[in-house]
N, C-alpha and C positions, 0 to 999 in steps of 0.2 A: 526344888532347885538344886540341892545336892545331888539327887539322883541324875538329873539332866547333865550336870557337870561330869559325873562319873561316867555316864554313857558316852558323852562326847570324848572323854579321855580315853575310853576303852575303844571307841571307833577308830581312833588314830593309831591304835596299837596292833591292829591285825588287818589282813588284806585277804580277800577270797577271790582267786582267779579262776574263771570257768572257761575251759577249752571245750566248746561244743563239737568241734570237728572230731577230736580225738576222745571225747567223752571223759575229760579229766577235770578234777576240781582240785585246786592247790590252795592250801591254807597257810598263810604265813603270819606269824605273830612276832612282834618286836617289843622288847623290854630290856631295861637295864639289868634286871635279874633274870638269868636264863631259865630258872625254875619257873618263874611266872610265865614266861614265853611258852614253855612246854605246857603248863597247865592250861593256859588259854587256848592253845592249839587242840588239845585234848577235848576241852570243854566245847568249843566250836564244833569240832568234828562230831562228837556225840550228839549235839543238839541238831546239827545239820542232818545227820543220818536219821535221827528220830523224826524230824519234820518231813523229810522225803518219804520215809516209810509210811508215816500217818497219811500224807496225801495220796500215796499209791493205794493204800488199804481203803481210805475213804472213797476214792474212785471206784475201786472194785465193789465196795459195799453198795454204793449207789446203783451200780449196774445190777447187782444182785437183787436189790429192792425192786427195780424196774422189772427185772426178769421174773421175780416172784408174782407181781401184779399181772404181768402178761401170761404167766404160766396159769394162774387162777382163772383168768378170763378164757384162755383156751380150753382148760379143763371143763368149765361150765359149758362152753360152746360145744365141745366133744360130747358131753353127757347129753345135751339138748338134741343133738343130731342123732344119738344112739336112741333116745326116747321117741324121736320122730320116726326112726327106722322101725322100731318095735311096734309103734302104734300103726304104722302104715302096713306092716306084715300081718298084724292081728286083725285089721279091718278087711284086708283082702286075702283071706286064707285060701279059699277055693278058686280064686280068679287066675286064669292063665292066659290073659290077653297080652298083646304086644305093648299096649299102653301101659299096663300094669308093670311089665318087665322093664320097659324104658324108664318109668318113674322110680321103680326099685333100684335100678343101676344108678340112677342120678343121685338118689338118697344115700346108697351105699358108697358112692364116690366122695360125697360130702363128708361122710363119716370117716372114710380112709384118709382124706386129705387133712381133716381136722385132727385125727389121731396122729398122723405123721408130724404135724406142726407142734402138737402137744408133746410128742416124744422128743423131738429136737429141743424144744424149750426146756424140757426136763433134763436132758442130757447137758445142756448149756448151764442150767441151774446147778447141777451137781458138780460140774467142772469148776464154776466160780467159787463154790463152797470149798472145794479142794485147794484152789489157788490161794484163797484167803487163809486157810488153816495151815498151809505148808509154806506160807510166804517167809522168805529169808531175806536178810539185807542185800540190797543191790549194789552195795559199795564193795569194792575190792581195794585193799589198802596196798599201794605201791610202795610207799615208804611211811613207816610209823613216825609220829612225832618223836623227837628226841631233844635232850638237853644240849644246846650248842656248847661247844668247848672254847669257841672264841668268838669275839664280837664280829657282827656282820657290818656294822656301821658305827662310828666313822672309820674308814680303813686308814690305819696309821701311815702307811707307805704313801698313799695319795695325799694325805694331809701334809706330810714332810715335804714331798715335791711341790705341792701347791705353795707352801710357806716359803720354801726356797726361791721359787719363781717369783713371788711377790717381793721378797726381800731383794733379789737381784735387780728387779725393775726399780725399786725404791733406791738402791745404792747407785745405779746408772743415773737415774733422774737427779738424784742429790749431787752427784759428781759433775754432771752437765750444768746444773743450775749453779753450783759452787764455781765452776770454771768461768762461766759467763759473768758472774758478779766480780770475781777477781780481775778478769780482763777489763771490765768497766772501771774498776778501781785504779788499774794500772794507766788506762787511757786518761783519766782524770789527773793522775799525778804527773804524767808527762806533759799535759797541756799547761799545767801550773807552773 
């Protein structure tokens, strides 16, 4: 219960604004103590950055795992076609017919195609490994969190004008009401 109250209080102390068009994230924290606001902003930024990095790396690792599975399958397929080609050549050593040459070309094409697919997957696999190993934060800090030197809310000047305006309305209403009551009193006195 105490944790939920703390979390609810904490949720009211910060705000995260995401501008998808410009790819900006703005983190704002409010507290009576400016140091707490600063520390809260730093804490949220670090956790948000870590979370985004983890999500990115997790996605890349999933792609790498799928690629590894495909790479193994294509490697086995390539080796199978190589064996088929070798077996076909061994069985038909001294044959020079057009049927043999046609079948040989067909098997060689399967081997070459399989090898090219395997080579492309292998290159992609290595590229993914490099991407994961050299990954750096994708956040660029435009403005570092700082300890505010003045309060952002409530604005004293607005508070003074608002109080003055309410006071003025109150005085005018009181004056009008007092004058109406005084006039009623005078009318009663005159009638008597």
